[in-house]
gemmi code that builds the backbone of each chain (N, CA, C; Angstrom):
import gemmi

chains = {
    "A": [
        ("MET", (2.714, -18.056, 8.910), (1.618, -17.438, 8.243), (1.742, -17.673, 6.714)),
        ("GLU", (0.644, -17.879, 6.275), (0.627, -17.850, 4.602), (0.944, -16.719, 4.009)),
        ("THR", (1.802, -16.518, 3.056), (2.253, -15.440, 2.267), (1.070, -15.127, 1.096)),
        ("ILE", (0.214, -15.605, 0.879), (-0.936, -15.405, 0.126), (-1.688, -14.364, 0.484)),
        ("GLY", (-2.046, -13.120, -0.348), (-2.729, -12.267, 0.437), (-3.500, -11.457, -0.769)),
        ("ARG", (-4.508, -10.591, -0.438), (-5.200, -9.937, -1.373), (-5.155, -8.498, -1.074)),
        ("HIS", (-4.781, -7.673, -2.349), (-4.633, -6.194, -2.111), (-5.722, -5.364, -2.948)),
        ("VAL", (-6.554, -4.791, -2.411), (-7.331, -4.092, -3.128), (-6.977, -2.506, -3.111)),
        ("ILE", (-6.980, -1.860, -4.551), (-6.468, -0.555, -4.841), (-7.886, 0.129, -4.899)),
        ("SER", (-8.409, 1.233, -4.184), (-9.432, 1.727, -4.525), (-9.334, 3.285, -4.691)),
        ("GLU", (-9.715, 3.713, -5.802), (-9.635, 5.121, -6.129), (-10.947, 5.823, -5.945)),
        ("LEU", (-11.110, 6.772, -5.025), (-12.373, 7.474, -4.655), (-12.541, 8.608, -4.964)),
        ("TRP", (-13.556, 9.101, -5.878), (-13.788, 10.623, -6.396), (-14.964, 11.064, -5.954)),
        ("ASN", (-14.885, 12.404, -5.861), (-16.092, 13.352, -5.602), (-16.480, 12.708, -3.884)),
        ("CYS", (-15.680, 12.603, -3.213), (-15.733, 12.371, -1.869), (-16.546, 13.674, -0.933)),
        ("ASN", (-16.760, 13.321, -0.026), (-17.035, 14.417, 1.035), (-15.922, 15.328, 1.299)),
        ("VAL", (-15.712, 16.759, 0.747), (-14.220, 17.307, 1.143), (-14.053, 17.601, 2.665)),
        ("ASP", (-15.133, 17.888, 3.423), (-14.769, 18.241, 4.950), (-14.321, 16.871, 5.604)),
        ("LYS", (-14.879, 15.780, 5.031), (-14.419, 14.404, 5.698), (-12.828, 14.359, 5.389)),
        ("LEU", (-12.617, 14.561, 4.098), (-10.975, 14.244, 3.542), (-10.373, 14.974, 4.386)),
        ("ASN", (-10.606, 16.272, 4.899), (-9.858, 17.009, 5.535), (-9.646, 16.713, 7.089)),
        ("ASP", (-10.533, 15.771, 7.596), (-10.649, 15.588, 9.017), (-9.969, 14.515, 9.683)),
        ("MET", (-8.738, 14.394, 9.779), (-7.985, 13.451, 10.308), (-8.527, 12.645, 11.261)),
        ("GLU", (-9.321, 13.138, 12.333), (-9.664, 12.347, 13.586), (-10.643, 11.540, 12.756)),
        ("MET", (-11.606, 12.112, 12.058), (-12.561, 11.331, 11.365), (-12.118, 10.257, 10.620)),
        ("ILE", (-10.932, 10.408, 9.731), (-10.676, 9.312, 8.816), (-9.931, 8.315, 9.675)),
        ("GLU", (-9.317, 8.597, 10.865), (-8.621, 7.686, 11.792), (-9.844, 6.613, 12.215)),
        ("LYS", (-10.650, 7.128, 12.480), (-11.816, 6.343, 13.109), (-12.552, 5.671, 12.116)),
        ("ILE", (-12.711, 6.273, 10.782), (-13.500, 5.312, 9.933), (-12.515, 4.129, 9.398)),
        ("PHE", (-11.157, 4.430, 9.469), (-9.942, 3.378, 9.072), (-9.974, 2.208, 10.026)),
        ("VAL", (-10.153, 2.665, 11.356), (-9.973, 1.595, 12.414), (-11.251, 0.831, 12.163)),
        ("ASP", (-12.604, 1.486, 12.312), (-13.723, 0.781, 11.990), (-13.787, -0.172, 10.938)),
        ("ALA", (-13.277, 0.386, 9.860), (-13.383, -0.458, 8.569), (-12.588, -1.573, 8.628)),
        ("ALA", (-11.273, -1.656, 9.506), (-10.482, -2.858, 9.762), (-11.435, -3.877, 10.560)),
        ("LEU", (-12.085, -3.032, 11.703), (-12.904, -4.102, 12.822), (-14.018, -4.613, 11.816)),
        ("VAL", (-14.715, -4.015, 11.208), (-16.084, -4.472, 10.461), (-15.607, -5.650, 9.816)),
        ("ALA", (-14.304, -5.398, 8.991), (-13.781, -6.647, 8.257), (-13.173, -7.926, 8.949)),
        ("GLY", (-13.510, -7.525, 10.242), (-12.761, -8.780, 11.199), (-11.286, -8.712, 11.298)),
        ("ALA", (-10.670, -7.714, 11.285), (-9.199, -7.639, 11.451), (-8.798, -6.900, 12.620)),
        ("GLU", (-7.483, -7.378, 12.997), (-7.145, -7.049, 14.152), (-5.940, -5.988, 14.325)),
        ("VAL", (-6.527, -4.859, 14.924), (-5.539, -3.443, 14.662), (-4.037, -3.466, 15.397)),
        ("ARG", (-3.143, -3.325, 15.098), (-1.955, -3.442, 15.627), (-1.312, -1.799, 15.637)),
        ("GLU", (-1.256, -1.196, 14.881), (-0.615, 0.161, 15.084), (-1.616, 1.212, 14.090)),
        ("VAL", (-1.547, 2.470, 14.503), (-2.478, 3.430, 13.900), (-1.603, 4.631, 13.764)),
        ("ALA", (-1.176, 5.246, 12.312), (-0.246, 6.380, 12.377), (-1.234, 7.178, 11.258)),
        ("PHE", (-1.208, 8.581, 11.588), (-2.014, 9.102, 10.642), (-1.370, 10.647, 10.784)),
        ("HIS", (-1.513, 11.669, 9.517), (-0.692, 12.376, 9.725), (-1.324, 13.719, 8.730)),
        ("LYS", (-1.682, 14.935, 9.219), (-2.369, 15.990, 8.521), (-1.435, 16.785, 7.704)),
        ("PHE", (-1.551, 17.274, 6.565), (-0.702, 18.114, 5.992), (-1.176, 19.624, 5.944)),
        ("ALA", (-0.503, 20.445, 5.746), (-0.843, 21.928, 5.725), (-0.813, 22.068, 4.362)),
        ("PRO", (-1.643, 22.801, 3.334), (-2.841, 23.386, 3.943), (-4.069, 22.428, 4.167)),
        ("GLN", (-3.699, 21.347, 3.695), (-4.802, 20.284, 3.576), (-4.342, 19.081, 3.195)),
        ("GLY", (-5.208, 17.867, 3.328), (-4.870, 16.429, 3.299), (-4.578, 15.490, 4.224)),
        ("VAL", (-4.520, 14.372, 4.156), (-4.472, 13.403, 5.469), (-3.817, 12.467, 4.970)),
        ("SER", (-2.888, 11.845, 5.407), (-2.204, 10.435, 4.822), (-2.301, 9.503, 6.389)),
        ("GLY", (-2.400, 8.250, 6.075), (-2.186, 7.444, 7.295), (-2.513, 6.044, 6.730)),
        ("VAL", (-2.081, 5.316, 8.105), (-2.211, 3.830, 8.103), (-2.569, 3.122, 9.074)),
        ("VAL", (-3.370, 2.040, 9.120), (-3.485, 1.325, 10.036), (-2.754, -0.279, 9.742)),
        ("ILE", (-2.088, -0.693, 10.600), (-1.374, -2.049, 10.650), (-2.236, -2.952, 10.931)),
        ("ILE", (-2.596, -3.697, 10.518), (-3.428, -4.958, 11.141), (-2.702, -6.238, 11.062)),
        ("SER", (-3.090, -7.392, 11.938), (-2.392, -8.644, 11.801), (-2.132, -9.002, 10.571)),
        ("GLU", (-3.008, -8.443, 9.755), (-3.379, -9.593, 8.238), (-2.830, -8.452, 7.401)),
        ("SER", (-2.149, -7.367, 7.683), (-1.313, -6.422, 6.722), (-1.647, -5.032, 6.743)),
        ("HIS", (-2.463, -4.099, 6.129), (-2.658, -3.012, 6.060), (-3.648, -2.247, 5.328)),
        ("LEU", (-4.575, -1.138, 6.049), (-4.969, -0.068, 5.214), (-4.263, 1.136, 5.154)),
        ("THR", (-4.371, 1.787, 3.863), (-3.829, 3.106, 3.922), (-4.633, 4.238, 3.024)),
        ("ILE", (-4.420, 5.444, 3.328), (-5.039, 6.463, 2.607), (-4.302, 7.488, 2.529)),
        ("HIS", (-4.569, 8.297, 1.244), (-3.959, 9.621, 1.151), (-5.193, 10.414, 0.478)),
        ("SER", (-5.478, 11.493, 1.241), (-6.661, 12.154, 0.659), (-6.103, 13.751, 0.167)),
        ("PHE", (-6.888, 13.939, -0.827), (-6.844, 15.453, -1.354), (-8.118, 15.951, -1.652)),
        ("PRO", (-8.321, 16.838, -0.361), (-9.714, 17.390, -0.409), (-9.832, 18.370, -1.584)),
        ("GLU", (-8.943, 18.895, -2.112), (-8.980, 19.881, -3.072), (-9.476, 19.490, -4.523)),
        ("HIS", (-9.260, 18.188, -4.675), (-9.942, 17.182, -5.717), (-10.971, 16.342, -5.403)),
        ("GLY", (-11.433, 16.271, -4.265), (-12.577, 15.380, -3.875), (-11.942, 13.984, -3.802)),
        ("TYR", (-10.642, 13.707, -3.824), (-10.177, 12.347, -4.182), (-9.423, 11.632, -2.829)),
        ("ALA", (-9.438, 10.513, -2.712), (-8.986, 9.684, -1.786), (-8.454, 8.435, -2.285)),
        ("SER", (-7.239, 7.976, -2.138), (-6.299, 7.048, -2.578), (-6.213, 6.185, -1.508)),
        ("ILE", (-7.021, 4.723, -1.851), (-7.073, 3.941, -0.720), (-6.490, 2.331, -0.732)),
        ("ASP", (-5.490, 1.564, -0.228), (-5.329, 0.529, -0.319), (-5.915, -0.507, 1.078)),
        ("VAL", (-6.197, -1.466, 0.722), (-6.522, -2.226, 1.720), (-5.964, -3.792, 1.296)),
        ("TYR", (-4.871, -4.170, 2.002), (-4.326, -5.453, 1.817), (-4.468, -6.446, 3.158)),
        ("THR", (-4.859, -7.732, 2.468), (-4.824, -8.606, 3.862), (-4.410, -9.786, 3.481)),
        ("CYS", (-3.538, -10.307, 4.451), (-3.221, -11.672, 4.190), (-4.067, -13.009, 4.527)),
        ("GLY", (-3.809, -13.810, 4.112), (-4.845, -15.104, 4.431), (-6.037, -14.717, 3.728)),
        ("ASP", (-7.075, -15.924, 3.744), (-8.364, -15.853, 3.269), (-9.324, -15.781, 4.339)),
        ("ARG", (-9.103, -15.372, 5.424), (-10.093, -15.278, 6.704), (-10.828, -13.874, 6.324)),
        ("ILE", (-9.969, -12.733, 5.911), (-10.730, -11.583, 5.816), (-10.772, -11.071, 4.576)),
        ("ASP", (-11.690, -10.570, 3.951), (-12.108, -10.047, 2.468), (-11.935, -8.176, 2.513)),
        ("PRO", (-10.840, -7.868, 1.879), (-10.566, -6.670, 1.865), (-11.418, -5.764, 1.455)),
        ("ASN", (-12.468, -6.239, 0.436), (-13.524, -5.504, -0.095), (-14.329, -5.017, 0.995)),
        ("VAL", (-14.737, -5.987, 2.026), (-15.375, -5.210, 2.788), (-15.137, -3.969, 3.611)),
        ("ALA", (-13.772, -3.825, 3.923), (-13.306, -2.457, 4.627), (-13.027, -1.567, 3.529)),
        ("ALA", (-12.740, -1.862, 2.134), (-12.743, -0.758, 0.921), (-14.057, -0.318, 0.970)),
        ("ASP", (-15.216, -0.892, 0.729), (-16.482, -0.833, 0.394), (-17.036, 0.239, 1.768)),
        ("TYR", (-16.699, -0.158, 3.177), (-17.061, 0.663, 4.436), (-16.490, 2.043, 4.195)),
        ("ILE", (-14.916, 2.380, 3.585), (-14.335, 3.371, 3.738), (-15.028, 4.228, 2.498)),
        ("ALA", (-15.198, 3.530, 1.372), (-16.081, 4.501, 0.282), (-17.431, 5.022, 0.561)),
        ("LYS", (-18.125, 4.353, 1.523), (-19.408, 4.925, 1.686), (-19.023, 5.800, 2.893)),
        ("ALA", (-18.454, 5.803, 3.749), (-18.133, 6.603, 4.944), (-17.720, 7.814, 4.461)),
        ("LEU", (-16.832, 8.009, 3.405), (-16.136, 9.143, 2.688), (-17.303, 9.824, 2.052)),
        ("ASP", (-18.467, 9.169, 1.583), (-19.409, 9.680, 0.535), (-19.009, 9.662, -1.023)),
        ("ALA", (-17.979, 8.788, -1.287), (-17.399, 8.810, -2.498), (-18.494, 8.656, -3.558)),
        ("GLU", (-18.727, 9.285, -4.690), (-19.488, 9.053, -5.641), (-19.326, 8.373, -6.566)),
        ("ILE", (-17.910, 8.290, -6.740), (-17.318, 7.394, -8.027), (-16.053, 6.365, -7.197)),
        ("SER", (-16.304, 5.203, -7.256), (-15.263, 4.318, -6.451), (-14.785, 3.230, -7.865)),
        ("GLU", (-13.472, 3.394, -8.025), (-12.956, 2.496, -8.968), (-11.881, 1.441, -8.529)),
        ("LYS", (-12.307, 0.225, -8.280), (-11.560, -0.817, -7.396), (-10.945, -2.049, -8.247)),
        ("MET", (-9.617, -2.142, -7.990), (-9.062, -3.400, -8.539), (-8.361, -4.130, -7.633)),
        ("GLU", (-8.270, -5.551, -7.784), (-7.816, -6.426, -6.737), (-6.451, -7.011, -7.378)),
        ("LEU", (-5.451, -7.005, -6.354), (-4.295, -7.764, -6.893), (-3.837, -8.931, -5.979)),
        ("PRO", (-3.476, -10.154, -6.572), (-3.236, -11.028, -5.645), (-1.460, -10.728, -5.280)),
        ("ARG", (-1.544, -11.078, -3.853), (0.100, -11.069, -3.281), (0.714, -12.161, -2.832)),
        ("GLY", (1.898, -12.296, -2.922), (2.774, -13.401, -2.302), (2.485, -14.818, -2.702)),
        ("LEU", (2.114, -14.912, -4.044), (1.929, -15.911, -4.668), (3.118, -17.010, -4.985)),
        ("GLY", (4.292, -16.476, -4.793), (5.630, -17.255, -4.859), (6.162, -16.838, -6.237)),
        ("PRO", (7.502, -16.879, -6.082), (8.200, -16.493, -7.431), (7.899, -17.371, -8.574)),
        ("VAL", (8.141, -16.485, -9.678), (7.667, -17.320, -10.996), (9.105, -18.674, -11.093)),
        ("GLN", (8.703, -19.480, -11.397), (9.421, -20.681, -11.313), (9.938, -21.149, -12.615)),
        ("ILE", (11.292, -21.093, -13.007), (11.424, -21.541, -14.252), (11.796, -23.009, -14.312)),
        ("LYS", (11.014, -23.695, -14.874), (11.040, -25.074, -14.688), (12.426, -25.830, -15.633)),
        ("LYS", (13.164, -26.541, -14.955), (14.194, -27.273, -15.622), (13.621, -28.060, -16.865)),
        ("LYS", (14.381, -28.132, -17.916), (13.767, -28.919, -18.992), (14.304, -30.354, -18.498)),
        ("GLN", (13.458, -31.207, -18.895), (13.708, -32.821, -18.466), (14.801, -33.499, -19.384)),
        ("MET", (15.863, -34.010, -18.843), (16.670, -34.766, -19.948), (16.405, -36.295, -19.900)),
        ("THR", (16.082, -36.777, -20.956), (16.014, -38.219, -20.917), (17.104, -38.715, -22.073)),
        ("SER", (17.589, -39.983, -21.786), (18.660, -40.546, -22.470), (17.797, -41.810, -23.344)),
        ("ILE", (17.986, -41.634, -24.580), (17.230, -42.353, -25.478), (18.105, -43.548, -26.254)),
    ],
    "B": [
        ("MET", (-1.996, 19.673, -4.274), (-1.163, 18.763, -4.546), (-1.696, 18.005, -5.784)),
        ("GLU", (-0.981, 17.586, -6.684), (-1.271, 16.821, -7.806), (-1.647, 15.198, -7.263)),
        ("THR", (-2.748, 14.883, -7.904), (-3.358, 13.504, -7.439), (-2.530, 12.298, -8.081)),
        ("ILE", (-1.709, 12.724, -9.311), (-1.256, 11.786, -9.930), (-0.025, 11.185, -8.894)),
        ("GLY", (0.122, 9.608, -9.223), (1.455, 9.050, -8.308), (1.433, 7.737, -9.201)),
        ("ARG", (2.797, 7.123, -8.618), (3.230, 6.031, -9.151), (3.208, 5.024, -7.886)),
        ("HIS", (2.778, 3.700, -7.821), (2.602, 2.760, -6.974), (3.523, 1.916, -7.445)),
        ("VAL", (4.597, 1.154, -6.902), (5.287, 0.113, -7.217), (5.094, -0.873, -6.138)),
        ("ILE", (4.931, -2.222, -6.654), (4.451, -3.335, -5.732), (5.748, -4.003, -6.202)),
        ("SER", (6.274, -4.593, -5.142), (7.556, -5.505, -5.123), (7.487, -6.564, -4.291)),
        ("GLU", (7.559, -7.793, -4.920), (7.543, -9.012, -4.328), (9.086, -9.496, -3.920)),
        ("LEU", (9.497, -9.736, -2.901), (10.745, -10.005, -2.789), (10.915, -11.508, -1.984)),
        ("TRP", (11.815, -12.302, -2.917), (11.764, -13.899, -2.275), (13.248, -13.993, -2.119)),
        ("ASN", (13.610, -15.141, -1.227), (14.826, -15.411, -0.961), (15.820, -14.325, -0.208)),
        ("CYS", (14.821, -13.634, 0.754), (15.706, -12.581, 1.354), (16.628, -13.012, 2.290)),
        ("ASN", (17.482, -12.530, 2.911), (17.998, -12.672, 4.355), (17.050, -12.880, 5.360)),
        ("VAL", (17.071, -14.112, 5.845), (16.019, -14.477, 6.919), (16.315, -13.786, 8.417)),
        ("ASP", (17.397, -13.491, 8.638), (17.841, -12.651, 9.898), (17.045, -11.172, 9.781)),
        ("LYS", (17.347, -10.604, 8.690), (17.112, -9.305, 8.443), (15.554, -9.251, 8.416)),
        ("LEU", (14.880, -10.316, 7.704), (13.282, -10.108, 7.731), (12.607, -9.887, 9.162)),
        ("ASN", (13.588, -10.535, 10.124), (13.032, -10.806, 11.554), (13.596, -9.500, 12.609)),
        ("ASP", (14.373, -8.583, 11.981), (14.899, -7.630, 12.683), (14.228, -6.391, 12.437)),
        ("MET", (12.993, -6.064, 13.261), (12.309, -4.893, 13.128), (13.339, -3.523, 13.065)),
        ("GLU", (14.108, -3.374, 14.080), (14.939, -2.164, 14.143), (15.582, -1.902, 12.834)),
        ("MET", (16.354, -3.146, 12.084), (16.959, -3.035, 11.019), (16.155, -2.617, 9.872)),
        ("ILE", (14.909, -3.117, 9.633), (13.989, -3.079, 8.824), (13.220, -1.729, 8.712)),
        ("GLU", (13.071, -1.089, 9.938), (12.812, 0.540, 10.166), (13.959, 1.347, 9.597)),
        ("LYS", (15.153, 0.921, 9.956), (16.258, 1.957, 9.271), (16.146, 1.503, 7.831)),
        ("ILE", (16.153, 0.480, 7.591), (16.217, 0.202, 5.732), (15.315, 1.164, 5.109)),
        ("PHE", (14.065, 1.197, 5.756), (12.987, 1.863, 4.895), (13.049, 3.370, 5.208)),
        ("VAL", (13.405, 3.941, 6.410), (13.646, 5.335, 6.307), (14.954, 5.718, 5.604)),
        ("ASP", (16.108, 5.031, 5.334), (16.805, 5.287, 4.551), (16.288, 5.227, 3.101)),
        ("ALA", (15.649, 4.221, 2.630), (15.032, 4.026, 1.346), (14.238, 5.548, 0.851)),
        ("ALA", (13.428, 5.907, 1.970), (12.830, 7.035, 1.516), (13.572, 8.292, 1.319)),
        ("LEU", (14.473, 8.486, 2.270), (15.525, 9.441, 2.121), (16.520, 9.302, 0.937)),
        ("VAL", (17.003, 8.133, 0.374), (17.775, 7.980, -0.740), (16.983, 8.213, -1.874)),
        ("ALA", (15.711, 8.116, -1.983), (14.689, 8.446, -2.990), (14.324, 9.951, -2.822)),
        ("GLY", (14.753, 10.430, -2.029), (14.486, 12.031, -2.035), (13.164, 12.626, -1.146)),
        ("ALA", (12.721, 11.664, -0.605), (11.352, 11.653, -0.180), (11.544, 12.249, 1.421)),
        ("GLU", (10.438, 12.695, 1.961), (10.482, 13.595, 3.125), (9.593, 12.820, 4.216)),
        ("VAL", (10.414, 11.930, 5.170), (9.650, 11.354, 6.087), (8.634, 11.968, 7.109)),
        ("ARG", (7.632, 11.398, 7.423), (6.600, 12.118, 8.400), (6.170, 11.403, 9.455)),
        ("GLU", (5.926, 10.058, 9.285), (5.653, 9.196, 10.555), (6.311, 7.568, 10.081)),
        ("VAL", (6.364, 7.136, 11.230), (7.282, 5.684, 11.147), (6.354, 4.984, 12.138)),
        ("ALA", (5.817, 3.808, 11.675), (5.135, 2.937, 12.559), (5.581, 1.352, 12.213)),
        ("PHE", (5.979, 0.722, 13.110), (6.304, -0.512, 12.874), (6.015, -1.493, 13.758)),
        ("HIS", (5.891, -2.922, 13.639), (5.251, -3.914, 14.617), (5.683, -4.994, 14.459)),
        ("LYS", (6.365, -5.669, 15.336), (7.061, -7.006, 15.469), (6.068, -8.197, 15.687)),
        ("PHE", (5.880, -9.164, 15.018), (4.946, -10.142, 15.399), (5.566, -11.431, 15.962)),
        ("ALA", (4.669, -12.077, 16.954), (5.367, -13.422, 17.661), (4.532, -14.793, 16.703)),
        ("PRO", (5.323, -15.434, 16.554), (7.020, -15.732, 16.841), (7.936, -14.956, 15.534)),
        ("GLN", (6.949, -14.599, 14.395), (8.322, -13.965, 13.472), (7.388, -12.988, 12.518)),
        ("GLY", (8.258, -12.261, 12.010), (7.612, -11.226, 11.063), (7.436, -10.063, 11.333)),
        ("VAL", (7.627, -8.998, 10.607), (7.639, -7.474, 10.924), (6.709, -6.860, 9.792)),
        ("SER", (5.645, -5.869, 10.422), (5.130, -5.016, 9.406), (5.300, -3.713, 9.708)),
        ("GLY", (5.089, -2.693, 8.622), (5.493, -1.333, 9.163), (5.291, -0.346, 7.621)),
        ("VAL", (5.335, 0.693, 8.322), (5.139, 1.682, 7.154), (5.911, 3.049, 7.503)),
        ("VAL", (6.234, 3.772, 6.516), (6.890, 5.158, 6.606), (6.037, 5.732, 6.036)),
        ("ILE", (5.240, 7.016, 6.399), (4.424, 7.775, 5.572), (5.595, 8.992, 5.279)),
        ("ILE", (5.406, 9.377, 4.028), (6.181, 10.280, 3.564), (5.383, 11.519, 2.939)),
        ("SER", (5.911, 12.772, 2.785), (5.054, 13.738, 2.440), (4.312, 13.459, 1.157)),
        ("GLU", (4.916, 12.203, 0.355), (4.643, 11.985, -0.892), (3.994, 10.765, -1.272)),
        ("SER", (3.516, 9.833, -0.024), (2.632, 9.010, 0.175), (3.089, 8.061, 1.062)),
        ("HIS", (3.679, 6.655, 0.746), (4.232, 5.651, 1.888), (4.929, 4.727, 1.126)),
        ("LEU", (5.660, 3.995, 2.389), (6.423, 2.606, 1.908), (5.698, 1.823, 3.084)),
        ("THR", (5.451, 0.610, 2.594), (5.136, -0.491, 3.480), (5.881, -1.480, 3.391)),
        ("ILE", (5.956, -2.365, 4.502), (6.508, -3.924, 4.274), (5.623, -4.926, 5.212)),
        ("HIS", (5.692, -6.171, 4.566), (5.029, -7.131, 5.610), (6.468, -8.289, 5.210)),
        ("SER", (6.725, -8.746, 6.218), (7.886, -9.726, 6.322), (7.470, -11.058, 6.596)),
        ("PHE", (7.989, -12.146, 5.852), (7.442, -13.663, 6.507), (8.956, -14.350, 6.437)),
        ("PRO", (9.604, -14.226, 7.516), (11.061, -14.868, 7.471), (10.823, -16.327, 7.139)),
        ("GLU", (9.833, -16.610, 7.656), (9.587, -18.439, 7.367), (9.543, -18.790, 6.007)),
        ("HIS", (9.240, -17.751, 5.203), (9.117, -18.009, 3.783), (10.300, -17.350, 2.880)),
        ("GLY", (10.952, -16.489, 3.730), (12.017, -15.505, 3.125), (11.770, -14.530, 1.819)),
        ("TYR", (10.212, -14.244, 2.465), (9.452, -13.303, 1.719), (9.241, -12.000, 2.249)),
        ("ALA", (9.273, -10.898, 1.353), (8.618, -9.523, 1.984), (8.046, -8.882, 0.618)),
        ("SER", (6.777, -8.503, 1.439), (5.787, -7.852, 0.568), (5.862, -6.390, 0.698)),
        ("ILE", (6.156, -5.744, -0.400), (6.886, -4.264, -0.237), (5.769, -3.305, -1.260)),
        ("ASP", (5.454, -2.223, -0.681), (4.635, -1.037, -1.473), (5.501, 0.081, -1.539)),
        ("VAL", (5.845, 0.591, -2.496), (6.205, 2.119, -2.427), (5.580, 2.787, -3.238)),
        ("TYR", (4.857, 4.008, -2.681), (3.721, 4.713, -3.541), (4.110, 6.219, -3.086)),
        ("THR", (4.265, 6.915, -4.409), (4.753, 8.350, -4.302), (3.838, 9.114, -5.204)),
        ("CYS", (3.450, 10.138, -4.798), (2.681, 11.275, -5.522), (3.516, 12.273, -6.002)),
        ("GLY", (2.759, 12.589, -7.306), (3.779, 13.888, -7.962), (5.054, 12.959, -9.017)),
        ("ASP", (5.685, 14.006, -9.359), (6.872, 13.250, -10.491), (8.104, 13.441, -9.848)),
        ("ARG", (8.447, 14.093, -8.817), (9.565, 14.425, -8.239), (10.335, 13.131, -7.761)),
        ("ILE", (9.617, 12.332, -7.053), (10.227, 11.235, -6.738), (10.085, 10.062, -7.671)),
        ("ASP", (10.902, 9.241, -7.477), (10.740, 7.775, -8.727), (10.915, 6.637, -7.253)),
        ("PRO", (9.681, 6.096, -7.320), (9.525, 4.976, -6.388), (10.582, 3.721, -6.401)),
        ("ASN", (10.848, 3.557, -7.728), (11.724, 2.292, -8.056), (13.113, 2.684, -7.124)),
        ("VAL", (13.509, 3.835, -6.990), (14.934, 3.953, -6.392), (14.630, 3.406, -4.959)),
        ("ALA", (13.426, 3.716, -4.229), (13.422, 3.327, -2.651), (13.364, 1.603, -2.937)),
        ("ALA", (12.080, 1.135, -3.971), (11.983, -0.285, -4.276), (13.424, -0.954, -4.377)),
        ("ASP", (14.343, -0.417, -5.113), (15.570, -1.281, -5.438), (16.500, -1.247, -4.386)),
        ("TYR", (16.634, -0.169, -3.605), (17.415, 0.058, -2.086), (16.964, -1.175, -1.301)),
        ("ILE", (15.556, -1.193, -1.190), (15.164, -2.182, -0.249), (15.364, -3.694, -0.484)),
        ("ALA", (15.357, -3.800, -1.954), (15.371, -5.117, -2.405), (16.946, -5.644, -2.209)),
        ("LYS", (17.818, -4.676, -2.306), (19.358, -4.783, -1.948), (19.559, -4.902, -0.577)),
        ("ALA", (18.948, -4.249, 0.127), (19.206, -4.040, 1.756), (18.816, -5.585, 2.427)),
        ("LEU", (17.695, -6.255, 1.709), (17.225, -7.319, 2.442), (17.992, -8.398, 1.602)),
        ("ASP", (18.866, -8.344, 0.951), (19.681, -9.225, -0.043), (18.353, -10.140, -0.785)),
        ("ALA", (17.754, -9.756, -1.388), (16.548, -10.444, -2.237), (17.218, -11.019, -3.332)),
        ("GLU", (17.056, -12.419, -3.676), (17.531, -12.907, -4.666), (16.672, -12.752, -6.027)),
        ("ILE", (15.262, -12.595, -5.612), (14.281, -12.796, -6.483), (13.466, -11.442, -6.258)),
        ("SER", (13.127, -10.569, -7.318), (12.399, -9.382, -7.068), (11.428, -9.280, -8.032)),
        ("GLU", (10.056, -9.363, -7.733), (9.153, -9.041, -8.905), (8.448, -7.735, -8.464)),
        ("LYS", (8.562, -6.973, -9.546), (8.070, -5.542, -9.580), (6.934, -5.107, -10.460)),
        ("MET", (6.095, -4.584, -10.231), (4.980, -3.900, -11.120), (4.887, -2.486, -10.473)),
        ("GLU", (4.582, -1.553, -11.468), (4.170, -0.298, -11.494), (2.840, -0.034, -11.885)),
        ("LEU", (1.982, 0.521, -10.852), (0.384, 1.102, -10.934), (0.706, 2.761, -11.259)),
        ("PRO", (-0.178, 3.140, -12.192), (-0.256, 4.653, -11.750), (-1.666, 4.757, -10.856)),
        ("ARG", (-1.631, 5.910, -10.342), (-2.557, 6.226, -9.262), (-3.121, 7.750, -9.447)),
        ("GLY", (-4.504, 7.874, -9.224), (-4.824, 9.158, -9.038), (-5.195, 9.763, -10.474)),
        ("LEU", (-5.135, 9.006, -11.589), (-5.209, 9.581, -13.092), (-6.907, 10.396, -13.250)),
        ("GLY", (-7.783, 10.125, -12.450), (-8.815, 10.732, -12.504), (-10.007, 9.743, -12.770)),
        ("PRO", (-11.143, 9.865, -12.534), (-12.213, 9.129, -12.748), (-12.407, 8.866, -14.270)),
        ("VAL", (-12.768, 7.705, -14.578), (-13.132, 7.367, -16.118), (-14.429, 8.242, -16.408)),
        ("GLN", (-14.148, 9.082, -17.426), (-15.236, 10.046, -17.731), (-15.989, 9.452, -19.004)),
        ("ILE", (-17.158, 9.545, -18.776), (-18.131, 9.087, -20.123), (-18.389, 10.154, -20.758)),
        ("LYS", (-17.761, 10.235, -21.805), (-18.100, 11.282, -22.605), (-19.407, 11.601, -23.572)),
        ("LYS", (-19.716, 12.931, -23.322), (-21.452, 12.899, -24.066), (-21.259, 12.779, -25.317)),
        ("LYS", (-22.001, 12.243, -25.951), (-22.111, 12.171, -27.545), (-22.442, 13.587, -27.977)),
        ("GLN", (-21.447, 14.080, -29.135), (-21.899, 15.208, -29.676), (-23.232, 15.215, -30.394)),
        ("MET", (-24.035, 16.281, -30.293), (-25.063, 16.336, -31.027), (-24.971, 17.641, -32.012)),
        ("THR", (-25.327, 17.324, -33.017), (-25.254, 18.504, -34.149), (-26.538, 18.458, -34.975)),
        ("SER", (-27.110, 19.863, -35.229), (-28.128, 19.609, -36.270), (-27.617, 19.898, -37.425)),
        ("ILE", (-28.325, 19.072, -38.492), (-27.912, 19.044, -39.816), (-28.889, 19.618, -40.724)),
    ],
}
model = gemmi.Model(1)
for chain_id, residues in chains.items():
    chain = gemmi.Chain(chain_id)
    for i, (resn, *xyz) in enumerate(residues, 1):
        res = gemmi.Residue()
        res.name, res.seqid = resn, gemmi.SeqId(i, " ")
        for name, pos in zip(("N", "CA", "C"), xyz):
            atom = gemmi.Atom()
            atom.name, atom.element = name, gemmi.Element(name[0])
            atom.pos, atom.b_iso = gemmi.Position(*pos), 0.0
            res.add_atom(atom)
        chain.add_residue(res)
    model.add_chain(chain)
structure = gemmi.Structure()
structure.add_model(model)
structure.setup_entities()
């Protein structure tokens, strides 16, 4: 499998507070986001915190989606990481932002797995 | 809980190929990395791919640790994300790099949850 991947970091603000605290709904949104993007779901693990907040992950064949929600701040911290070039992580990230009714979405995309920085050997020639 | 977090992205190359393909060992390394950093483990989910490679996550009270391993390339793609200022994600990331015998480690740290970019209103004064 190719190491090259795309990692979208999405900071969602002013989300629907009730949704941010509803673990079952978040789990469904995340599985649906993976499927809408064309990913293959492998593992699903979510956790509800007391008094509030949800953390969770969907492991896909192509890497993962994660969330940490902070209902008290209307904030959700999202990662969508996909390996290969078949899946666009922005499709899943945008689906999640819409499903959580985020009014502000700040996204950045990082390349992953491009390979170590190579230090090229100086070419020696005899003259 | 504070939204502010630290997200360490760690690209590990020239790792021990046998370890990268050993799901049980990776799971133990990741749980230990979380504990060494002082985190509280909440959920653990790992998946072994055929013919090779492991993906997995440890959800901690303070966010998460993830791995995607590519034994055929000696590569492991690591994320360690911790909320609050009690835990240093670099402690876990460095533990993982050492445990996987990585010869090359490329790390970057991203701040998370700093709040949406505010557009300040122009101050109006009457003169």
